[in-house]
C-alpha positions in Angstrom: 107.4 69.6 106.4 104.9 71.5 104.3 104.8 72.9 100.9 108.1 72.8 100.5 108.3 73.8 96.6 106.5 77.2 97.8 108.7 77.3 100.7 112.0 77.7 98.6 110.1 79.8 96.3 108.9 82.4 98.8 112.5 82.2 99.9 114.1 83.3 97.2 111.3 86.0 96.5 112.4 87.8 100.1 116.0 86.8 99.3 115.3 88.9 96.1 113.5 92.0 98.0 117.4 92.3 100.0 119.6 91.6 97.2 117.9 94.5 94.6 117.3 96.7 97.5 113.5 96.9 97.5 113.6 96.8 101.3 116.6 98.2 103.9 116.8 96.1 107.4 114.1 94.0 107.2 110.9 96.2 106.3 109.9 94.1 103.6 108.2 91.0 102.7 106.7 88.5 99.9 104.8 85.7 100.1 103.1 82.4 98.1 99.7 80.9 97.6 99.1 77.8 96.7 95.2 77.0 96.0 95.1 73.2 94.5 94.7 71.9 98.2 90.3 71.6 99.6 91.5 75.2 101.2 94.5 77.8 99.8 97.5 78.1 101.9 99.6 81.1 102.2 103.7 81.0 102.6 104.9 83.6 104.6 107.8 85.3 106.1 108.7 85.4 109.6 108.5 88.7 111.1 112.0 90.7 112.0 114.0 87.8 110.9 116.9 89.2 108.5 116.9 87.5 104.9 120.2 86.5 104.5 119.2 84.2 107.9 116.7 82.8 106.6 115.4 78.9 105.5 112.7 77.1 104.7 111.5 75.8 107.7 111.6 79.5 109.3 108.8 80.6 106.6 105.9 80.3 107.7 102.4 78.3 107.2 98.4 80.5 107.1 95.2 79.5 105.9 93.9 82.8 104.5 92.1 83.5 108.0 95.9 84.1 109.2 95.5 80.8 111.5 99.1 79.4 111.5 98.8 75.6 110.1 102.8 74.9 110.2 105.7 77.2 111.6 107.6 78.1 114.4 107.0 82.1 114.2 105.3 84.4 114.5 103.7 85.3 111.1 105.1 88.5 109.3 103.2 91.5 111.1 101.6 92.3 107.2 100.1 89.2 107.6 96.5 90.2 107.6 97.2 92.5 104.4 98.3 89.5 102.6 95.7 87.3 103.4 93.1 89.7 102.4 94.1 90.2 98.7 94.6 86.5 98.2 91.0 86.6 99.8 89.7 89.7 97.3 92.2 88.7 94.2 91.4 85.5 93.5 94.1 85.5 90.2 96.8 86.1 92.4 99.7 84.2 93.9 102.5 86.1 95.2 102.8 89.0 97.1 105.6 91.5 97.6 105.2 94.2 100.2 108.5 96.9 100.0 109.7 100.2 101.6 111.6 100.9 98.3 112.4 104.5 98.0 110.7 106.1 95.1 108.2 104.4 95.2 107.6 105.0 98.7 108.3 108.3 98.2 105.0 108.7 95.7 103.2 107.3 98.8 104.1 109.9 101.4 103.5 112.6 99.2 100.1 110.3 98.0 100.3 110.8 95.2 99.6 107.7 92.0 101.9 107.7 90.1 101.4 109.0 86.4 102.3 107.0 82.8 104.8 109.3 81.8 106.7 106.9 79.3 106.2 102.9 77.8 108.9 101.8 80.2 105.8 102.2 82.6 103.2 101.1 80.5 104.8 97.7 79.7 103.9 97.0 83.0 101.3 99.2 84.2 97.8 99.2 82.5 97.3 103.0 83.4 99.0 105.5 87.1 100.3 103.0 90.2 97.3 104.0 91.8 97.7 105.3 95.3 94.8 104.4 98.4 93.2 106.7 100.6 94.5 107.7 104.4 92.9 104.9 107.0 91.2 106.5 109.4 91.5 105.8 112.5 89.1 103.8 113.3 90.8 101.6 110.6 94.1 102.2 112.5 92.5 100.9 116.1 89.8 98.6 114.7 92.6 96.2 112.6 95.3 98.7 111.2 96.4 95.6 109.0 94.2 94.5 107.9 92.0 97.7 105.9 95.4 98.4 105.2 94.7 96.1 102.7 90.9 96.5 102.6 91.7 99.9 101.9 93.7 98.4 99.0 90.8 97.1 97.5 88.0 99.5 98.2 90.6 101.8 95.5 90.1 98.9 93.0 87.0 98.5 93.2 86.4 102.1 92.8 88.3 102.5 89.7 87.2 99.3 88.2 90.7 98.1 88.1 92.7 94.5 87.4 94.3 93.6 89.7 96.1 91.2 86.5 96.5 94.8 84.6 97.5 97.1 87.6 100.1 94.2 89.3 100.7 96.9 92.1 99.5 100.2 94.9 101.2 102.4 96.9 99.2 103.1 100.0 99.4 106.4 101.4 101.3 107.4 103.7 102.4 103.8 104.3 105.2 102.3 101.0 104.4 99.9 98.3 102.2 96.6 97.5 102.9 95.0 93.9 102.1 91.4 93.6 101.8 88.6 90.6 101.2 85.5 89.5 103.7 83.7 91.8 106.2 85.2 94.7 109.2 85.7 91.9 106.7 87.6 89.5 105.3 89.5 92.2 109.6 90.7 93.2 109.6 91.2 89.3 106.8 94.2 89.3 107.9 95.2 92.7 111.1 96.2 91.5 110.3 97.8 87.9 107.6 99.7 90.0 110.5 101.3 92.3 112.3 101.6 88.3 108.8 103.8 87.3 108.7 105.8 90.5 112.1 106.2 90.1 111.8 107.9 86.0 108.0 109.5 87.0 110.5 111.6 89.7 113.2 112.5 87.6 111.0 114.0 84.9 108.4 115.6 86.8 112.0 117.6 88.1 112.8 118.0 85.0 109.3 118.6 83.6 107.4 120.0 86.2 104.0 120.7 83.7 103.9 116.8 82.7 101.2 115.1 82.4 101.9 111.4 80.4 102.1 110.3 77.2 99.3 110.2 74.9 96.8 107.1 75.9 96.8 105.4 73.1 100.9 105.1 72.6 100.7 103.2 76.7 97.4 101.5 75.3 99.4 99.8 72.7 103.1 99.3 74.5 100.6 97.6 76.5 98.9 95.3 74.6 101.4 93.9 72.5 103.3 92.5 75.6 99.8 91.5 77.4 96.7 92.1 74.8 95.8 88.7 73.6 97.7 90.0 70.1 100.4 89.9 72.0 103.8 90.2 69.6 106.5 91.4 73.1 109.2 88.2 73.5 108.7 84.6 72.3 105.5 82.3 71.6 
């Protein structure tokens, strides 16, 4: 069986999506990539299979064109979004798509999540961006692939680093998050849902709130992720 260790990591990531309540039913999915071989290979959840019944053998291995290399089940319906993001963001090693309640609410409202506090700033270097809506032509041509395309377009347009901003809201849809591994992507998806919930409540309490001062957000992000980071252990 190809990529046994990566299969285990991706299986655990998919189970964590369910355990953390980030996607009801079978709405979410996680993938991971191995870039060490002659060509990158991705492991992804099969479409519509309950998390509780998944086994490593159920996961599907594809190349970055979406061609199945190993697996008997159909890969996730979001396959083409994952492969496009791995092609365009070579820094990332894992992707998670969820329909978590509060992050999805911001996506459906087509609103970026502003950086209102230090909890947000510790993980996201600025607001969590929201994409443009897909056009009718993009949906008809290749809906899933173009979902990835609008994500990449937003990051290119704003000059965003996918390492510093490890997640996005797809307008009218739901969040995607990523990281250096599939489990790292789950962590970012979980944090994204948390800051979405905090931002929702903060704007209810004070509709005029716009965010913490930029220098405070910058300090918090850099102390955790910058070249002179002081958070955690060496």
